[in-house]
N, C-alpha and C positions, 0 to 999 in steps of 0.2 A: 504494499499500498503505500503511496506517494506521501510525502510531508505535507501537512497542510500549510495554507498560506496564512500567515499571521495578520489580521486587517484591524487597522486604526481608523477612527472616524473624527473629523472635525467637522463639527455642525450637527447636533443630534434635534434638528427639527422633525417637522412631520413626513418630509420625503425620505431622509435617513430611516426614521421609525418604520415607514412602510416598506421599503426596502430589506430592513433588518428582519422582518418576518420570516422573508424566504432565505436571505443570507445566512442566517444563524444556524440553519439547518441543512445547509450546503456541506457535504462531507469535505471539499477543498478548503473550506474558509474557517478560521479559528479568530473569533472575536476577542482582541486582546486588551483595546484600548480605545477610550471615547473622549472627546474635549467639547465644552460648549458653554458660554457663559452664564446660561440660565440652568440653575439647579433642576427645575421641574423638568425640562427636556432631558436632561442628563439621566435622571430617574425614569423617566418614560423609556428611553432607550434600554435601559438595564433591564427594566420589567420584559421589554419586548424579546431580550436576548434570554433569560432565563424561562419565559414561559415557553421557549422554542427548546428547552432543555440544554442552552449552551450555558457554560461557566459565566459568571459575573465578570463583564470586563472593567479594567481599571478605569477611574472616573477623574476628569480633569478640568478645572475651570478655564485655563489656558493652555491653548495647544501648542505653544512652546515649550511648556512644562512637560507635555505628553510626549513630544519628539525628542527633548533632552533626556527623560528619565527611562522611555521604552524604546529608544532608537533601536538596540540589538534584541529586541522582542518584536521587531514588526518587519513586515516584507511589503506591504501595501498600503497607501492611505486613500479612501475616500474622502472627498470636500463636498459638502452641502451648506454652503452660507451664503449669506446675501452678497449679490454681485461684486460690490466695490471691495470686499474682502478677498476675493478669489486670488488675485496676483500676488499678494504678500504671502498668503498661506501655501500656494501652489509652489512659488519660488523657494520657501523655506523646507517644503517636503521634498523638492527636487535636490536642492544644495544638503539635505540629509541623505542622499542616495536613496530614496525610497520609491517606489513605481506608485503612479497617482493616478488615479480615477477621479475626474473633477465634474462637478455638474455645471451646466451651462448657464450663461457663455463662459468662454475660457477666462476671459479677462475683460476690462470694459475700454481700454484704449491700445493703440498700436505700441506706445513706450512701453507699457505693462507686459506686452506679447513679447516684445523683443527680450527684454528683462528675463522672462521666463524661458524662451528659447535659450539663452545664453546658459541659464543654469541646467537646463536638460542637455544641452550638447556637452556641458563640461563633464556632468556626472553619468551620463548614459543612462538615465533610467527611462522607462516606459510612461509617456503623460497620455491620456486619453480623455477627451471632452465627450460627457454623456448626453450628446443630442440623440434623442430616439430614432428621428430619419437618418441619422448617419450611420445606425447600426442595424438598420432594418433591411432585411433581404430583399425588399422589391427596390429600395432605393440603390443599395449595392449593385444588384442585378443590372439595374439601368444604367448605372454607371459603367459598369465592365461592358456592355453592349454597346454604349455610345463612343468608349475609348477604342473599341475594335472597329469602328467605322461603320458599323451596320445601320446606324440612322444616318449617315451623311454628315454634312456641316451644319453646325448649330448656325440658326439664322436670327432668332429670337426667342425671348422670354417674357412670360406674363404670369406674375404671381399675385395672390391676394390671399389675406389672412384675417378672420374677424373673431371677435369675442365679446361678450358682455363682461369686460375686464375692468372697466372704469367703475361700475358698481360692484362687481365681485371683491374687487382688491381694495375699496374705499377704506382709508387708514391704514392698510397693510403697507409694511417696509417697501413693497414693491413701488409704492407711489411716493417714496421719500428719496427724492434724486442724490442725496448725498451718499446714500448707500446702495441704491439701485442701479445706478449707472445710467439709467434712461427709463422710459417709460413702456407702454405697451409694444413699441417696435423692437425692444431691447429684451423683453421677456417672452410673450407668446410669439411675436413677431420674429425671433432670433431663429425658430425652427425654420419658417420660411428662408431667411437670408442663409442659414448654414446648408439647407437642402439645395437652394441655387448655386452657391459658391461650391459644392461638391460635385455637382452634376453638369455644370457648366465647364469644369476644368479650366477656370480661367480667371487670373483677377481682372478687379474691375479698373478701366481706365478713366472714366469721367463720370461724375454723378451731380444730380441736381435734386433736389430735395424739398419739400414743404413738410411743416408739422403743424397741428392744431391741438393745443393742451385742454380745449374746452373746459376753461376754469379749473383744470388741475396743476399740481406742480411739475407734472411729467407729460411727454406726449401721449394723446389717446389716438389721434389718427396721423398717419404719415404716407406720404406719395412721393415716390422715386422715379426718377427717368434716367437711364444710365447706358453707358458703351462699355463692352468688356474690351479687354486687351486683343482677344481673339477676333474682334470685330461686332459679335451677336450685340444685339439691341435689347435692353430688358426694361420693365416698367414692373414695380413693386407696389401694392397698396396692402396697409393695414389699417384695420377699422377697430377700435379698442371699445367701441360702446355699440350697443344694439339688443336686440331680442336675446333671451337666455340662449346659451349655447356656445358652440366652438368650431370652427371650421376653416379648410385651407384647399387653394386650388390652383396649382401651379401647371402651366403648360409650356412646354419646350417644343419650339419649332424647328425642325430639321428639314435638309434638303430633302430627305428622303422618307422620312416620317415625321408624326405629331404624338408627342407623350404627354399625358396628363397625369399627375401625381399627386398626394397630397403630402404636406410638409413632414408628417411625421411617418411616412411610408405605410400607411395603412391600406390604401387602395393605388391601383394603377390603371390605365388603358393605353394601349398602343394602337396607331393606326399606320400602317406601312402600306404606301402607295393607295390603292383602292379598298383595301382589306385591313378591317378593324379586328384586333385580337380581343377574346373574351375580357370584360373586367376581371381584374384580379384584386383580390383581398387578403390581408395579413394581419394576423394580431399584432397591434402595436406592443412592443417590449415592456414586459411587466418585471423581468429580471435581467436587467442590463449587465450584471457582473459576470454571467456567462460568456456574454462578448468580451470584456474586457478581458478576462482569463484567455481567451482564444487569442486575443491580439498580443497578450503578453507573452504567449507560448510561440508566436510567429505562426499559427495557422489562419488568420484572419487580417484582412487589411486594416491598418489603423486608419479608419476614415475621420478620426476625432484628433489628429496629430496637432502638434505645436503648429506646424506650418501651415496647416488648414485653419486654426486657429487665427494665425495672423492676417491671412486673407480675409476672414471674417472681420476682424478688428480694423482693417484698413477700409473696409466698406462703411463700415458703422462711423468710425471718425468722420470720414467723408459726408456721409448723410447729415451727421449733426453740424458739421461746417457749414455745409450748403443751406440746411435748415436756418440757421443762425443768420444766414445772408439773404434771406427771403428768396432762395432757391438759385442763387448765382452758381454756375458749375463749379465744381472742383475737381482738379486733376489728382490722380492718386500716384503717388511715386512707386517706385519698387518694380 
C-alpha cells in the first residue's frame, strides 16, 4: 500500500468543510493540520474530519505557524481563503517546498502572479488552481481536439455568465473589494474567463471593458470586447444580478466547427460542418482532489498551472484598467 499524502488546509471555511467530507475518507489522504483565523471554522472542519473517521488534525490560528511547526509532516496544502490573501499564502507554501492546490482565482494581479511563478520555479513544486472548468473532462477534451487542429482556426469567441450574485452575496466578503479583488466578474465570472483563456490557447492582446457597480462597492455587470494574440476576437458579458439561478454559455467559432460549452464544463455542443454532435453532459466536479493528485502524479495535464494563472491575471488587470478609463483600449504586454 502506498504512503498517504499528508494534507494541510489554509482557510477552514464552508468550501473546505464541504470538500473535507470526501477528502477525509480518501485512502490516499491524511488530514494533518488546518489553519484559520476563525475558531468556529476550525472547530467545524475538525468535526467534519472526525465524523468521517479521520484523526483530529492539528489546529492553528495563523497559517504561518502551521507551515513552520508542521513543515516536515506535510506534503500538500489546500488554500481556500478570500481572494486577496491567495498570493501571500500561495507564495509561502511554494517557498516551503510543498505542493499546492489553490482555490480560484490564483491571485488578483499580474505582479502577484509573477511573484508566485518565481517561487514555484525556484522550489519546483506543483501548483494547481482549482477551476472546475479547467479540470472538467469536457473542457479538457475540447482543448485537446482544438489543439489537434480538428476544429480549424479559432475565429471568434462569445461568452456570457449570469447569476443573482448581487443579492445572493449582499454583505459577504466577496463584495468587500479590499479582500475580494473584484466583484462578480472576478468571482463567478472568473470561471468564464479561465475557460476562455484555456480553450483559446492564446494570451489576450487588447481589451476594452465597461463595468457597472449598481450601487455596490464592486462590479456587478461587466462587458468586454477584446482581441487575442492569435487574431481571434472575443466578447465577454457578466451579469451579476437577475432572477434566481446561475448559468453560462460560451461559443467558440472555428473555421471548421462551432463549439458551445458552459464555464464549468457541465455540457457541450459541437457542430462540424453541417453535422451537429449530440449534446453531452458531465457532472460538475464534486471532488477535485482526485484531479489534483492525478496532475501531481503526472498522469493529467495541469490546466491550472501558474502560467495559465498569469494569462488570466493579465486579462483581469487589463479589464480593470480599461473599465477605470471608461472603456479605453488597453494593450497587454507579454
